[in-house]
C-alpha positions as CSV (number, residue, x, y, z in Angstrom):
1,M,112.8,-15.5,200.3
2,H,110.6,-12.6,202.2
3,A,107.7,-12.8,204.0
4,L,105.7,-10.0,203.7
5,K,102.7,-9.5,205.3
6,L,99.4,-7.8,203.4
7,T,98.1,-4.8,205.0
8,Q,95.4,-2.3,205.0
9,I,95.3,0.3,203.0
10,G,92.4,2.0,202.9
11,N,88.9,-0.3,201.3
12,S,92.3,-1.9,199.4
13,V,94.8,-4.2,200.6
14,G,98.8,-3.9,199.7
15,V,102.1,-5.1,200.8
16,I,104.9,-3.5,201.6
17,L,108.0,-3.8,200.4
18,P,110.8,-3.6,202.4
19,K,114.0,-1.4,201.4
20,E,116.0,-3.6,200.1
21,M,113.5,-5.0,197.6
22,L,112.9,-1.9,196.6
23,A,117.0,-1.2,195.7
24,R,117.2,-4.6,194.2
25,L,114.1,-4.2,191.6
26,K,115.3,-1.1,191.0
27,L,111.7,0.5,192.2
28,E,110.9,3.6,194.1
29,K,107.5,4.7,194.8
30,G,105.5,5.6,192.0
31,D,106.8,3.1,189.7
32,T,104.3,0.1,188.2
33,V,105.4,-3.0,189.1
34,Y,103.7,-5.7,187.1
35,V,103.2,-8.9,188.7
36,T,102.5,-12.1,186.2
37,E,101.5,-15.8,186.6
38,A,103.9,-18.1,187.2
39,P,104.6,-22.5,186.9
40,D,105.6,-21.8,190.1
41,G,104.0,-19.0,191.6
42,V,103.5,-15.3,191.2
43,R,106.8,-12.6,189.4
44,L,107.4,-9.4,191.0
45,T,108.8,-7.1,188.2
46,P,109.2,-3.5,187.2
47,H,109.5,-4.5,183.4
48,D,105.9,-4.7,181.9
49,P,106.4,-8.5,180.4
50,V,103.5,-6.8,177.0
51,F,106.1,-3.9,176.4
52,E,108.8,-7.1,176.1
53,A,107.5,-8.9,173.9
54,Q,106.1,-6.4,171.5
55,M,109.9,-5.0,171.2
56,K,111.2,-8.5,170.5
57,A,109.1,-8.4,167.6
58,A,110.1,-5.3,166.8
59,R,114.4,-6.3,166.8
60,E,113.6,-8.9,164.5
61,V,111.4,-7.0,162.4
62,M,114.5,-4.2,162.3
63,K,117.0,-7.2,162.3
64,T,115.1,-9.0,158.9
65,R,114.2,-5.9,157.2
66,R,117.5,-4.0,158.2
67,A,118.1,-2.2,154.2
68,V,114.6,-1.6,153.8
69,L,114.3,0.3,157.3
70,H,117.4,1.7,156.0
71,E,116.7,3.6,152.8
72,L,113.3,4.5,154.7
73,A,115.2,6.5,156.8
74,K,117.0,7.8,153.8
């Protein structure tokens, strides 16, 4: 567990992530992180949960309609 302090950044307040946490999340300066609500608080992730849901739906369509997509690709 990491305890992070909030710091003033211009007119906003931000959190500075330690290098170890950035490496673990595979993040670099300028990357986007997403904060989602979780049952026990919040979740910080480099993956867009909306995009992940869309990709899950797309994979399901590709799986069930494989023959149709194969024909359209010709």
